[in-house]
N, C-alpha and C positions, 0 to 999 in steps of 0.2 A: 495292428490295424493296417489295412491296405490303403493305397493312395486314394482310391475311390471312396472308401469309408471315411477317411479323414476329410475329404473335400465336401462330401454331401451330408455327413453326419448321420449315416445309416445305423451306426451303433453308438453306444455310450462312449464318452471320452475315457482315456486311460484312468486307471485307479488313482494315480497321483493327482489328477486334475480335480479342482474343487467341484463339489456337487451341490453345494448350498450357497446361496447369496449371503454375503456379509451384510452387516447393518448399514455400512456406508453405501454398498451397492444398491440396497433396497431404497435408500433415500434418494440416491441419484436416479434410479429407475422411476420413482414416483414423480420427480421433477420433470424428467424428460418425457414421460408419458403424458403428463398434464399439458406440457407444451405441444406435443404432437396432436392431442385431442383438440386443443384450441385451434391449431393451424388447419386441421382437417375440417373442423366445423366451419371455419372461415371460408372454405371453398364454396360451400352450399348455402350459407346462412342468408344470403341476399336473394336467392333464387325466387322464392315466393313473394318477395317484397318489391320486385322490380317495377311492376305497374304503379304501385303506391309512390315509390320514389320518383318515378317519371312525372306523375301528376304534381307532386310536392315541389319539385325543383324545375319544372318546365322542360324536361327532356322531350325532344321530338321522337317520333317512333323510330326514325333511322339512327338517332344518336344514343338511344337507350342501350344498344348492344355494347357501347363502350364501357359500361359499368362492369361487364364480365370480361370483355376483351382487354381493357386496361389492366386488369389483374393478371390475365392469362399470359400476356406477352412477356413481361419480365419474370414471372414465376417459372416459365418454361425456358426462356432464353438465357437466363443467367445462372441457373441452378448448377450446371456443370462447372462453370467458372468459380463460383463461390465455394462449392464443395472442395475444389482443389486448393483454393486460397486458404481454406481452413486447415488443410494438411500442412501447408507451408508456414502459415503465420499464427496458428492457434485456433483450434476448434471452439474452445470455450469463449474466446474473445469474439469470434464471428457469431456464435450463437447469441451472446449477450447483445451484440450490435443489432442483430436481426430482431430480437424481442423488443429492444428499445424503439427501433424504427416502427415496428408493428403497433406498439402502444401509441406512439405519436401520430401515426397515420390514421389509426382508428379514432383517436380523439378529433382530428381534423375532419374525418368523414362524418362523424356524429354531429359535428357543429356546422357542417357545410351549409352555405346559404346560396350556392349556385351550382349548376351542373358541372362547370369547369373545376370548381374546388373539389367536388365529390370524385370526379374522375381522377384528378391528381392524387387524391387520397387512396383510391383503388390501385393506381400504379405503384405508389409507395408501399402499399400492403403486398403487392406482388413481388416487389424487390425484397421486402422483409421475409417473405416466404422462401424465396430463392436462397437467401442467406441462412435462414433458421433451420429449414427441414433437413438438408444434407448434413449440416453441422450437428443437429440433434441425433440423427441416425448414426453418424460416425462416432460421436461420443458414446452412443449406446453400444456399438459393435466393439469399440476399444475398451469399454469398461468391463465387458464380459468376454472371457476366452472362448474361442471357437469350440463348439460342442453343445452339450445339453443346456448350460446356463445361457449361452447366447440365443439358442433356439427358443428357450422359455421367454427371454426378454423380447425377442422379435415377435414371438407369438402374441404377447400382450400388446406390443406396439401395433401389430396388424389388427388386433381386435379393436383397439381404440381408434385406429385410422378409419376402419369401416364404420364403427359406431359414430365417429365424429361426422362423417359425411351425412349419415342418416339424421343424427341429432341436429345438424345445422339447419336442415329444412324444417324440422319440427320447431326448433328454437326460434328461427327467423319468423315463421308464421305466427307463433304465440306472441313474441315480442311486438310484432307489427300490429296484431289485433288488440292486444291488451294495453300497450303503451304507445310506441311509435317506432317507425322503421329505424330511427336514429339509434335505438338501443341495440340494433343488430351490429352497429359499429362500437358503441360505447361499452358494451359488455366485455370487450377484449381488454380494456384498460386495466381494471382491477386484477383480472386473471394474469395479464402480462407482468404486472408488478409482483404478484406472488411468485411467478416463475423466476423473475430476476432475483428476488431475495433467496429463493431456494437454490438457484444455480450458484450464487456467490458463496452460499453456506456449505454446500455438500459436493460440488463438482470441481475438481482441480483442473488446472490448465493442461491441455493435451496437444502438444506441438511436437512434430517429428521431422519437419522439413529442413531444419538447420538453416544454412545460408543459401539454399537453392533459389535461383532467380525465377520469376514468373515468366512463362512463355507468352509474351505479349501478342505476337502474330497469331498464335494458336487461339488465344483468348478472344481476340477480335473476330477472327473468321468463324469460330464455332458459335459465339454469341450472336453475331449478325445472321449466321445461317439459321439458327434456331428461331430467332425473331422473325425472319422472313417466312419460315415454315409455319409457325403458329399464326402469323398474320394472314397468310394465304388460306389456311384452314378456316380460321374464324370468318374471313371474308366470304368464303364459300358457304359457310353456315348461315350467313345473314343475307347474302345477295344471290346465292345459287351457284352451282358449279358451271353454269353457262357464262359467268362473268369473266371476260378475258383477263382482267387484272389478277384473278386467282392464279392463273398459270404462269404469269410473269413472276409473281412472288415465289411460287413453288420452284420455278426454274432457277431463280436467284438463290434459293435455299440449297438446291442441289449443287450449284457451282461453288458456293461458299463452303459447304460441308466437304466436298471433294478436295477443295484447296486446303481445308483444315487437315484432312487425312495426310496429304503429302507434306504439309508443314511439320506434322508430328513425326513423320518418318525421318526427317532430317534434323529436327531440333535437338540440341544437346540436353535441354531440360524441358521435355515435352509436357504440355498441360495434361494430356491423356496418352500415356505411352501406348504405342500400337500393340505391343505384346499383351497389354491388359485388354484392349478392345477386341483382340483376336481370341481371347479365352472363350471356350464354349460355354462355360458357366455364366460369364458376363453377357455374351450375346444372346443365348437362348433363354437364360433366366429372365433377362429384361424383356425379351419378346413375349414370354408367357405372361409376365406381369402386365405388359402393355395390352395384350389381348383381353385379359380378364377385366382390367380397369376400363378400357374403352367400351366394352360391351355392357358392363354394369352401368356405366354412365348413360349409354344409349338406351338401355332398358328402362331406366328411371324416366328418361324423356318420353319413351313410348307409352309407358303406363300413365304418366302425367297427362299426355295428350288424350288418351283413352278416357280417363276418369273425368276430365273437364269437358271434352268435346262430345263424347258419347253419353256418359252417365250424368253429366251436368253437375259434378261435385264442385264445391268451392276450393280455392287454393289451400285453405287451411286443412280441410278434410282430406284433400289429396296428399298433403304433407304428412298427415297422420297415418294414412294407409301405407304410404311408401316407407315411413319411418319406423313403423312397428316391426317389420321383418329385420330391421337393423339390429335388433336385440340378438338375433341369431348370428349376426356377424361377430358380435362380441364373444358369444359362446364359442363359435367355431374357431376364432383366433386364439382363445384361451387354451383349448384342448388340442389344437393342431400339432404342437411339438411332440405329442405322444405318437402320432402316426408318422411324423418325420423320422423319429428315432427307430421306427420299425421297418419302413420301406425306403426311406431316403427322400430328400427334398425334391429331386427331379420327378420321381414317380408320383409324389403327392401333387406336384404342380400339374402334371398331365391329367391325373385323375380328377382334380378339382375343376379343370376346364370342362371335362365331360359332364360332371355334376351340374355345372352352371348351364350348359347347353340343354340338358334334359329339363332342368327347372324352368328355364325361360320358354322352352317349347310348349309348355302348358298353356301359354298365352295364345296359341293357335286356336283355342276354343273360345276366345273372347266373343261376346255378343252384346246386344243392346239391352239385355235383361239384368235383373238384380243380382244374378249369380256372378256377374263380371267382377265385382269387388272381391268376392271370395277367391276366384281364380287368380286375381292379382296377388292377393295375400299368400296363396299357396306357391305360386311361381316365384315370387320374390323371396319367400322363406327358404325354399330349396336353393335358389340361385345365389342368394346372399350368403348362405351357409358355406357353399362351395367357394364363393368369392373370398371369404375369410381365409380359407386354406391356401388359396392362390397368393394372397398378400404375404402371408408368412413364408411360404415355400419359395416364392420368387426372390424375396429379400435374402433369405438364407442362402439360396443358390448363388445369387449374383454377388454376394459379399464373401463367399467362402474361398479359402485358399489364398487370400491376398494378405500381405503384411499390414501392420497397423498404419504405416506411413502412406498407404494407398487407400485407406478406408474412406477418406473424404471423397476421393475420385469415385470409388465404388458406389457410395451412397448418393453422390451427385448424379451418377448414371441412373440409379433406381428412381430417384426423384424426378429426373428428366423424363424417364419413361412414363411415370405416373402423370406428369403434367401434360405431355403430348397426348397421351391416351384420353385424358379428360377433355382435351380440346378437340380431338379428332373424332371421337365416338359419335357424338350427336350430329355433326354436319353430314357424315357419311350415311348414317341410318335414316336421318330425317330426309335426305335427298331421295332415298329409296321409297320411303313412305309417301312423300309428296308426288313422286312420279307415278306410283301405282294408284294413288288416290285420284290424280288428275285423269288417268286413263279410264278409271271406272265411273267417273262422274257422268260420262255420256250415256251410260246404259243402266245405272243403278241410282238409288236414292242417295242423298248426301251422307246419311248415317252409314249405309252399306259401303259407300265408296271409302269413307274414312276407315271403317273396319277392314276392308280389303287392303288398304295401304298399311295399316298396323300389322296385319298378318304377314305382309311381305317383309316388313322390317324385322319381325320376329324370326322369320325363316333365315334371313341374312345373318342375324345375330347368332342363332343356334348353329348354323353351318360353319360360320367363321370360328366359333369356339371349338367345334369338333375338329376342324382342320388344324387349328392351333395346337390342340392336344396331341394330334398325330405328329406334328412337326417337333414339338417339345420332346416327345418320347423317342422319335427316331434320331434326333441330333443331340439329345442331352440325357435321356433316361437310360440308355443302354450303357453298361459299364465300359465297353471298349471305347466309346466316343468320349464319355465324360472323363475317363481316367487320363486321357492325353494331356489335359490341362495341368495336372500336377507336376508335369515335367517341364513347365516353363512356357506354356501357351499352346494353343491348337495349331496344328500344322495343316 
């Protein structure tokens, strides 16, 4: 097998490599996938419940955004740190800690009697996610050897990640309408207990760091930098990009992340070795995943706005329409490893971005008629199917060719890309929609102005995905570029 084939998994593993999962591996996979599905659903489960929660606990309109921001800040800011801590001090141990914290935070959130108590619970859920997701992914990648088995496991993981996002909106709407918004929190508690029991029973400890010390200056600067970045982005999403504070936070993020880079260059025990950060597979694999997730999140927002503002759908009906195509995400993730084995993960990543672009472009024909809901279903079905392939191929690409002792770092980076993408996609596209809508309100009806704004958001979404596909193919998909990484890092 050539270096490129070994890195990207374009062919089957050598004959000596295991081709079937053992019983222990199947049990471990079931536990880890169950946890990932729960964590993915937790991202979106409160989306349709926010107005109800605000009325119940007395959130002001300005403070309601802290239900999502309080989660997003630690989830993105600490994921790289906790991924690396898992490498050094035990992935299973960190995973268990994260699940326990998630269960406790969910119980507090479900019983919250004040807005402060609920936001504190959301912050704790975000920290739990930052601990659990990279630990679960690194346990997954180290349980299965690089090649067909790992691709199959990551394929199922990608399927349930995408399915979890969609199921979260559906489940949150159903629980809120049938019972109470509190069950959007409380449902995590029994699921987390099952995951805890399963983990203790079937997953052994996985520690490879020995006595390596934690890079404290690197941990402080990267965490503070990511917190500043996410806070700047979320502030822009709620107050607009004209708010001066947005750029102060973003500037602070740049300064801190640049400082982190130079600290890592000189650190004897770096949190994130620069040679890993320079790898083409790590850089461009994460970029492709970021593009896919950011635009999938943004298109969910765009279609939600359309169905509620133009078609007049309820929040629950909107959740159903967006959630149904999520089934194709599960199917796509399940069968994605077959295409990866044929043409390689980088090529699949580039192709999947093109498929998403084409699917979302269907929304350019949105109108105020009854056919709009059908167009949404078609666009999301095609786009989410391609999105599933992106989730699998970017995780395979970004974790390939790295030793087990650096899988926590690799999965921490993939999780960080995911969190920042979720945070960034909506503010950027919503700014485009708002600007275009405002410009058209002077000459068109309110409905036509909103439609014009939505069309502008769709154009930006589709073009960004096409440009990202080209970038991924140019810098990662070609054998000459990708093969350089197997020699110790891109030059």
